[in-house]
N, C-alpha and C positions, 0 to 999 in steps of 0.2 A: 527244901520246900517247907513251908510252914504247915503246922497241923490244921490251921484254918482252911488252907487250900485242899488238903486231903479230905477234910470234913465236907467241904463244898462239892468236891468231885464224887465222893461216895454218895452224897445226897442226890446229886444229878443222876448217877447211875441207878440208884434205887427208884427214883421217880421218873426215869427215862426223860430227863430234862435236857436243856440246851447248855452247851459249854460257854456260851456268851456270858454267863454269870461270872465265870472265872476271868474273862477278859476285862470285865468291869472291876475286878480286884487287882488288875495291873499285870496279869500274866499274858505272855504271848502264846500263840498256838503251838510253837515248838516246845515251850515249857509245859503246856497242858499235855502234849504227847508224852513228854518225859515223865510227868507225874502219873499219867495213865499206865505207862510201862512199869513204874515203881509200884503202883497199887496192885497190878497183876502179879508182879514178882513177889510181893509180900503176901500173896494169896488172900487179899481182901476182895478181889474180883476175878472173874474168869470169863473166857469166851465160850459161849454156847450158841451154835448155829448163827454166826455172824453178829451176835449181840453180846454186850458185856453186861454181866449180872453180878450182884454181890454174892459172896460165899457166906457161909455161917459165921466165919471169923470176921469177915467184913461187916456183917450186920451187928455183931457184938461190939466191934471197934467203933462203928458209927454211933451206937447208943451211948458209949462212954464219951465220945467227942461231943455229942449233942448237949450234954450237960454244960460243957464249957462254951460252946460257940453258937447255940441256938439264939436267934434274935428274938428277944422278948418285948422290946420296945416297939410298939405299933407305929410310932412316928418314923422309924427307920425302914419299914417294910417297903415303902414306895420312895424312890429317889426323887427329890425335887428337881424340876426342870425349869431353869431360869431363862433360857435363850428365847422363849416365846412369850415371856412376861412383858406386858405393855405398861409403860409408865403412866402414872396417874395424870389425869387432865383436870383442869379447873372446872368448877360447876357451871360457869357461864360460857364455856367454850362451845362453839358450834362447829361440828365436824361436817365438812363438805367433801365427799369422796371424789376422787379423780374419775371422770367418766370413761377414760381410756382403760382403766383398771377393772371396771365393772364388767361382768359377763353374766348374762341371764340365759 
């Protein structure tokens, strides 16, 4: 596994976030489970009352990884979504909606 994936997992554990962030990076849930087991085996995190929390070693390791992997470019914070984008229409175009599609 890449250090970026470990960084993201440690950040998710620290902030009690969602592992869907790792699926956006291309990991499958089985790989996320393996990565979680590796993080716990390396003593970066531990189970406490059915929760996974960072250990002191994990917090220090996260701070060292933060220098390399923290996203500083604000343009990359939100992923652009293109499937809902509507193509440009001409200025003189008159839009007439389909009455069957309207619902009030």
